[in-house]
SEMAR-71093 format. One record per residue: residue number from 1; residue in one letter; x, y, z of N, C-alpha, C, O in turn. Coordinates in steps of 0.1 Angstrom, whole numbers. Example, Ala and Ser with C-alpha at 12.3 -4.5 7.8 and 13.67 -1.06 7.14 Angstrom:
<atoms>
num:residuo:n_px:n_py:n_pz:ca_px:ca_py:ca_pz:c_px:c_py:c_pz:o_px:o_py:o_pz
1:A:132:-57:78:123:-45:78:132:-33:78:142:-33:85
2:S:128:-22:71:137:-11:71:129:0:79:134:11:80
</atoms>
This chain:
<atoms>
num:residuo:n_px:n_py:n_pz:ca_px:ca_py:ca_pz:c_px:c_py:c_pz:o_px:o_py:o_pz
1:M:5:-10:-4:-1:2:-2:7:9:-1:18:5:3
2:T:3:24:-5:15:32:-7:5:47:5:-7:48:8
3:G:12:53:7:9:66:15:-3:72:6:-6:69:-6
4:G:-8:81:13:-21:91:7:-14:103:-1:-18:107:-12
5:N:-3:107:7:4:120:2:14:117:-5:24:111:-1
6:T:12:122:-19:20:120:-26:32:130:-32:27:138:-40
7:P:48:130:-30:52:145:-32:49:147:-47:44:139:-56
8:L:53:161:-48:52:165:-62:68:165:-71:79:170:-69
9:T:64:158:-81:78:156:-91:81:168:-95:72:176:-95
10:S:93:172:-99:98:180:-109:90:190:-115:89:202:-113
11:R:83:180:-125:77:186:-134:64:194:-129:59:204:-134
12:G:59:186:-116:48:188:-108:49:204:-105:40:212:-109
13:W:61:208:-97:66:218:-90:66:228:-104:60:238:-105
14:S:72:224:-112:72:236:-127:61:238:-126:59:250:-121
15:R:51:230:-129:35:235:-132:29:243:-121:21:252:-125
16:V:31:243:-109:30:249:-100:34:266:-100:27:276:-99
17:R:48:263:-103:53:276:-108:50:283:-117:50:295:-115
18:L:45:278:-130:38:285:-137:22:291:-137:17:302:-140
19:G:18:281:-131:4:285:-123:5:299:-118:-1:309:-122
20:C:15:297:-107:18:310:-100:19:327:-108:14:338:-105
21:A:28:321:-121:31:336:-131:16:336:-141:12:346:-147
22:G:10:326:-142:0:329:-151:-14:333:-142:-24:339:-145
23:A:-11:328:-133:-22:340:-122:-24:352:-116:-33:355:-109
24:S:-10:361:-121:-4:368:-114:-11:381:-121:-14:390:-113
25:V:-13:382:-131:-18:392:-138:-39:396:-132:-45:407:-130
26:A:-41:383:-130:-56:385:-126:-54:389:-112:-57:401:-109
27:V:-47:382:-103:-45:387:-89:-41:405:-84:-42:411:-74
28:F:-36:408:-99:-31:422:-92:-42:432:-101:-44:444:-97
29:A:-49:427:-113:-60:433:-115:-71:436:-107:-76:447:-105
30:L:-76:422:-101:-85:420:-92:-83:430:-77:-91:437:-71
31:A:-73:429:-73:-67:439:-64:-67:455:-72:-77:461:-67
32:V:-64:458:-76:-67:472:-83:-83:475:-83:-86:486:-77
33:I:-90:469:-87:-98:470:-92:-108:474:-78:-112:485:-75
34:V:-109:462:-72:-116:463:-52:-110:472:-49:-117:482:-48
35:I:-95:474:-46:-94:483:-36:-94:500:-43:-93:511:-37
36:G:-95:499:-56:-99:509:-60:-114:515:-58:-119:526:-56
37:W:-118:504:-60:-137:507:-52:-141:511:-42:-150:518:-38
38:L:-131:505:-37:-133:509:-20:-124:522:-15:-124:524:-3
39:T:-117:529:-21:-111:540:-19:-118:552:-19:-121:555:-30
40:P:-122:561:-10:-130:570:-15:-127:581:-24:-116:586:-20
41:G:-131:586:-32:-123:600:-44:-117:591:-56:-116:596:-67
42:Y:-115:578:-54:-104:574:-65:-109:571:-80:-116:561:-83
43:D:-105:577:-85:-111:572:-101:-100:563:-111:-89:567:-115
44:Q:-104:554:-113:-96:545:-123:-92:550:-134:-81:545:-138
45:C:-96:560:-143:-94:563:-152:-86:575:-150:-77:574:-158
46:S:-85:588:-141:-75:595:-142:-64:593:-131:-53:599:-132
47:D:-69:584:-118:-54:583:-110:-46:569:-110:-52:558:-111
48:P:-31:571:-110:-25:560:-109:-26:551:-99:-32:555:-89
49:V:-22:537:-101:-24:527:-95:-16:530:-82:-21:529:-71
50:S:-4:534:-85:3:536:-74:-5:544:-60:-3:539:-49
51:R:-13:552:-62:-17:561:-52:-27:554:-45:-34:560:-37
52:L:-30:540:-45:-38:529:-39:-28:526:-24:-32:525:-13
53:A:-17:525:-27:-5:524:-15:1:539:-12:11:541:-5
54:S:-6:546:-17:4:558:-12:0:562:6:-11:561:11
55:P:11:565:13:5:568:24:-7:581:26:-8:591:19
56:G:-15:577:34:-27:585:42:-41:579:35:-52:581:39
57:E:-37:568:21:-50:558:17:-54:546:26:-46:538:30
58:P:-63:547:28:-72:537:36:-69:521:35:-70:512:44
59:W:-66:520:26:-64:511:20:-52:502:18:-52:490:15
60:A:-39:511:19:-30:515:17:-21:500:18:-13:497:9
61:L:-22:493:28:-12:485:35:-18:473:26:-10:466:19
62:E:-30:470:25:-35:458:13:-31:461:1:-25:452:-5
63:A:-31:473:-7:-23:474:-16:-12:470:-21:-9:462:-30
64:R:-5:477:-11:10:471:-8:12:456:-8:20:450:-16
65:V:4:449:0:5:435:0:5:428:-15:11:419:-21
66:A:-4:435:-18:-14:431:-33:0:432:-43:4:421:-48
67:F:5:442:-46:14:445:-54:27:439:-51:33:434:-60
68:A:30:440:-41:43:427:-40:39:414:-38:48:405:-37
69:A:26:410:-36:25:393:-39:22:393:-56:27:383:-60
70:Y:17:400:-66:23:400:-82:37:396:-84:41:387:-91
71:G:46:405:-76:62:406:-82:63:393:-76:70:387:-84
72:L:60:386:-66:67:372:-61:60:359:-67:65:348:-65
73:L:46:362:-77:42:353:-79:49:352:-95:48:342:-101
74:V:55:361:-100:65:363:-112:78:354:-110:82:344:-116
75:V:82:360:-99:94:353:-96:96:342:-92:107:337:-90
76:A:82:334:-87:78:319:-86:83:315:-97:94:309:-96
77:G:76:318:-111:73:311:-122:83:316:-133:81:314:-145
78:A:92:322:-130:104:330:-139:113:320:-143:118:320:-155
79:G:116:311:-135:126:301:-144:120:285:-146:126:274:-145
80:A:107:288:-148:99:272:-151:101:266:-166:104:255:-169
81:A:100:277:-177:99:274:-187:105:289:-199:99:293:-208
82:P:121:293:-195:125:298:-203:131:293:-212:135:300:-221
83:R:133:281:-213:142:276:-223:131:276:-237:135:278:-249
84:R:115:273:-235:105:271:-245:108:283:-251:113:283:-262
85:Y:107:293:-245:107:305:-252:119:313:-258:118:321:-267
86:A:131:309:-253:145:315:-254:156:308:-260:167:315:-262
87:G:155:294:-265:160:283:-269:171:283:-259:167:282:-247
88:H:187:285:-259:196:287:-257:198:297:-245:203:293:-234
89:H:194:310:-248:192:324:-242:181:320:-229:177:330:-222
90:G:176:306:-226:165:308:-216:173:314:-199:165:318:-190
91:H:184:313:-198:190:319:-185:186:334:-186:181:340:-176
92:K:189:340:-198:190:353:-199:174:358:-194:172:367:-186
93:L:161:348:-202:149:351:-197:143:352:-189:132:358:-188
94:A:151:342:-175:148:336:-165:152:347:-157:144:353:-150
95:L:168:351:-157:170:365:-150:161:375:-150:155:380:-141
96:C:159:380:-166:148:390:-170:136:392:-159:135:401:-151
97:L:130:384:-162:119:379:-156:119:380:-139:111:387:-132
98:T:130:373:-135:132:376:-118:133:389:-116:125:395:-109
99:L:145:395:-124:144:408:-119:133:416:-118:132:425:-110
100:Y:125:415:-128:113:426:-130:102:418:-121:92:425:-121
101:G:102:409:-113:95:408:-105:99:407:-87:92:405:-77
102:V:113:410:-90:117:418:-77:117:433:-76:119:439:-65
103:A:114:439:-89:117:452:-90:100:453:-88:98:464:-84
104:C:90:447:-89:74:447:-87:73:451:-72:69:461:-66
105:V:82:437:-69:80:440:-51:86:450:-46:79:455:-37
106:V:97:456:-49:103:471:-48:95:480:-45:94:485:-34
107:A:86:482:-59:75:489:-60:63:488:-52:57:498:-47
108:G:61:481:-51:48:471:-42:54:481:-27:53:493:-24
109:V:61:472:-22:67:481:-9:69:490:-5:66:493:7
110:A:78:499:-16:81:512:-15:70:520:-19:69:521:-31
111:P:61:527:-12:51:537:-19:51:548:-24:58:556:-18
112:K:45:551:-35:47:567:-39:40:578:-30:28:577:-26
113:D:47:587:-29:41:599:-23:26:602:-31:22:596:-41
114:Q:20:611:-26:6:620:-25:11:627:-34:22:631:-34
115:P:1:630:-46:3:639:-56:7:654:-50:0:658:-41
116:G:15:659:-53:13:676:-45:24:675:-32:27:684:-24
117:T:27:664:-31:39:666:-17:51:664:-20:54:658:-30
118:A:60:669:-10:73:667:-15:80:653:-17:77:645:-9
119:H:89:650:-26:91:635:-28:102:630:-19:112:638:-16
120:T:101:619:-14:108:615:-3:117:601:-7:112:594:-15
121:A:125:597:-3:139:587:-8:127:574:-10:126:572:-22
122:V:122:569:-3:112:560:-7:101:560:-19:96:550:-25
123:S:99:572:-21:88:575:-32:100:572:-42:99:563:-50
124:Q:110:580:-42:120:578:-56:125:564:-61:127:559:-72
125:L:126:559:-47:128:544:-50:115:536:-56:118:530:-66
126:H:104:536:-53:94:535:-60:95:536:-79:94:528:-88
127:V:97:551:-78:97:553:-94:107:544:-100:104:537:-110
128:T:120:544:-94:132:538:-100:129:522:-103:131:516:-113
129:A:123:519:-92:120:502:-92:105:500:-105:103:489:-110
130:A:100:508:-107:87:508:-117:95:512:-131:94:503:-139
131:V:100:519:-132:110:521:-146:115:510:-148:112:504:-158
132:L:126:504:-137:132:492:-142:125:482:-146:130:475:-155
133:A:111:478:-139:108:468:-141:98:469:-157:93:460:-164
134:G:98:484:-160:92:485:-175:101:480:-184:97:474:-194
135:A:116:483:-182:125:486:-191:129:466:-193:132:460:-203
136:L:126:461:-180:133:447:-181:116:439:-186:117:427:-189
137:A:108:444:-187:94:436:-196:95:437:-210:91:430:-219
138:I:101:447:-211:106:453:-228:117:442:-232:115:433:-240
139:G:128:442:-225:139:433:-227:136:420:-228:143:413:-236
140:A:127:412:-221:123:402:-222:113:400:-233:113:389:-238
141:M:106:406:-236:102:406:-253:109:406:-264:107:402:-275
142:A:122:415:-258:131:418:-276:134:403:-271:130:395:-279
143:L:141:397:-261:151:386:-260:140:375:-267:144:366:-275
144:V:128:376:-264:120:360:-271:116:363:-289:114:355:-298
145:S:115:377:-287:113:379:-304:127:380:-311:127:388:-320
146:R:138:373:-308:148:371:-312:155:356:-312:162:350:-320
147:C:150:352:-300:154:335:-293:143:328:-293:147:318:-288
148:S:134:327:-295:125:314:-293:122:310:-310:119:316:-320
149:P:123:297:-306:120:288:-315:110:288:-322:111:284:-334
150:I:99:292:-318:89:294:-321:86:307:-329:85:318:-323
151:Q:83:305:-340:80:320:-351:69:324:-347:70:336:-351
152:A:57:322:-341:44:329:-341:50:335:-328:50:347:-328
153:T:54:331:-318:59:333:-303:72:347:-304:75:357:-296
154:R:76:344:-315:87:357:-319:81:368:-324:84:379:-319
155:R:70:368:-334:65:378:-340:56:386:-326:57:398:-324
156:A:49:376:-317:41:379:-309:46:388:-296:39:396:-290
157:A:59:385:-292:69:393:-285:72:406:-294:72:418:-290
158:A:74:403:-303:78:416:-313:68:427:-314:71:439:-315
159:A:55:422:-313:46:431:-315:42:438:-300:37:449:-299
160:M:46:429:-289:42:434:-276:54:445:-273:54:457:-271
161:A:62:437:-275:75:452:-273:70:463:-277:69:472:-268
162:L:68:465:-291:65:475:-298:53:482:-292:52:494:-292
163:L:43:474:-289:30:482:-285:33:488:-270:27:498:-267
164:T:42:480:-260:47:485:-248:55:499:-250:52:510:-244
165:G:64:498:-259:73:512:-259:64:523:-262:68:534:-258
166:L:50:522:-268:42:533:-276:35:537:-266:33:549:-265
167:A:28:526:-256:22:529:-245:33:540:-238:32:552:-237
168:A:41:534:-234:52:544:-225:53:555:-229:53:564:-220
169:G:54:559:-245:51:572:-247:44:581:-247:45:593:-246
170:I:31:571:-248:15:579:-246:17:582:-233:14:594:-230
171:L:21:574:-223:19:578:-209:23:590:-204:18:597:-196
172:K:38:592:-214:42:604:-210:34:615:-208:33:623:-199
173:C:29:615:-222:22:627:-229:9:629:-224:2:638:-228
174:T:3:617:-212:-10:622:-209:-10:624:-194:-20:621:-188
175:W:4:629:-187:7:631:-174:-2:639:-170:-5:647:-179
176:G:-9:641:-158:-15:652:-155:-31:651:-160:-40:658:-154
177:T:-35:645:-169:-46:645:-178:-57:635:-172:-52:626:-165
178:Q:-69:636:-175:-82:628:-171:-79:612:-175:-83:603:-167
179:V:-72:610:-185:-69:599:-187:-57:591:-184:-55:579:-188
180:Y:-49:597:-178:-32:594:-172:-37:578:-166:-32:568:-171
181:G:-45:577:-156:-50:565:-151:-51:555:-161:-45:544:-160
182:M:-58:558:-170:-63:545:-182:-48:543:-189:-45:532:-193
183:S:-39:553:-190:-27:550:-199:-19:542:-193:-11:534:-197
184:E:-23:546:-178:-10:539:-172:-13:523:-171:-4:515:-170
185:R:-25:520:-170:-29:508:-169:-29:499:-182:-29:487:-182
186:V:-31:506:-194:-28:501:-205:-16:494:-207:-15:483:-211
187:L:-5:504:-201:11:501:-200:15:491:-194:24:483:-196
188:L:5:492:-181:11:477:-169:3:466:-175:6:455:-170
189:G:-6:465:-184:-14:456:-189:-9:448:-196:-12:436:-195
190:L:1:454:-207:8:449:-218:19:440:-212:19:428:-215
191:G:26:443:-205:37:435:-204:30:426:-190:36:415:-189
192:M:22:426:-181:15:418:-172:10:407:-179:13:395:-176
193:C:1:410:-189:-6:402:-195:1:390:-205:-3:379:-207
194:W:14:398:-209:22:391:-217:30:381:-210:34:371:-217
195:I:35:381:-197:42:376:-187:31:364:-186:35:353:-189
196:S:16:366:-180:13:354:-178:5:348:-192:0:337:-191
197:A:5:353:-201:1:345:-215:12:332:-216:9:321:-216
198:I:26:337:-216:34:329:-218:36:316:-209:38:305:-212
199:S:35:322:-196:33:312:-183:23:301:-185:26:289:-183
200:T:11:305:-191:-5:299:-192:0:292:-199:-2:281:-196
201:R:9:294:-213:9:286:-227:16:276:-223:12:265:-227
202:A:26:276:-214:38:268:-210:31:256:-201:32:244:-203
203:L:24:264:-191:19:254:-188:7:241:-193:6:229:-191
204:M:1:248:-200:-11:242:-210:1:229:-218:-1:217:-221
205:A:12:236:-219:17:223:-231:27:215:-219:35:207:-224
206:S:26:217:-207:33:208:-198:23:196:-200:27:184:-201
207:T:15:198:-200:5:181:-199:8:172:-209:12:174:-220
208:P:7:161:-203:12:152:-212:6:149:-225:11:144:-235
209:D:-8:152:-224:-18:150:-238:-10:166:-249:-14:168:-261
210:A:-4:171:-245:-3:185:-252:13:186:-255:16:194:-264
211:M:21:178:-249:35:177:-255:39:175:-266:48:181:-271
212:P:30:159:-274:35:158:-285:33:172:-296:41:176:-304
213:T:19:178:-295:15:188:-302:27:199:-300:31:205:-310
214:E:31:202:-289:39:212:-287:55:208:-299:61:214:-308
215:V:57:196:-294:70:193:-299:69:193:-316:79:196:-322
216:R:59:188:-322:55:192:-337:54:204:-341:55:207:-353
217:A:51:216:-332:49:229:-336:64:234:-337:69:240:-347
218:D:71:233:-327:83:232:-324:93:232:-335:102:239:-337
219:A:88:217:-346:99:212:-354:94:220:-364:103:226:-371
220:L:81:223:-366:78:229:-379:80:243:-379:77:249:-389
221:N:85:250:-369:87:266:-370:101:265:-366:107:276:-366
</atoms>
């Protein structure tokens, strides 16, 4: 007779990690929607996401925890399937995604100051970490667009990198306007959705029934 508790295999742990990364964008989006709805006077269209965690906000602690949790979920899945998307440069993709997740954690726990107040060192750390996270996300997309063994994946990554760069430019132009919050959400969503998408696809491909199909797809591309 065998015990009731069967330890997870290496592939099982890899699937758990991919599931964490795949669910990360949903966790972040749900937190922003719910906490934003609970915060008095908060406007999803005009206010930045970071304001939810700013000092003085009623749900600031919960927002910081949620934002940091997003980064940790990405870190958990960062090294689970890099070779599939970057070939022999998989370790570079894993490093990019890990550092991206760490930067998101830092940006989450280091709150940005309220608009119109003097900027503190902690607020500057938040801004630096957020900019670094954006650069790392684009870097990961660029790496996959060049190194993925799958042509469709290369094209999708290249398109996402271009759109993300364009969204960053639009965000700068909308600073202080009534659509700044929406512009920021588009920028954040592009990178976050892409990371969750490649993780989810890798998770689906790791199932026994899907693996032969994926191998054939890789060979054709």
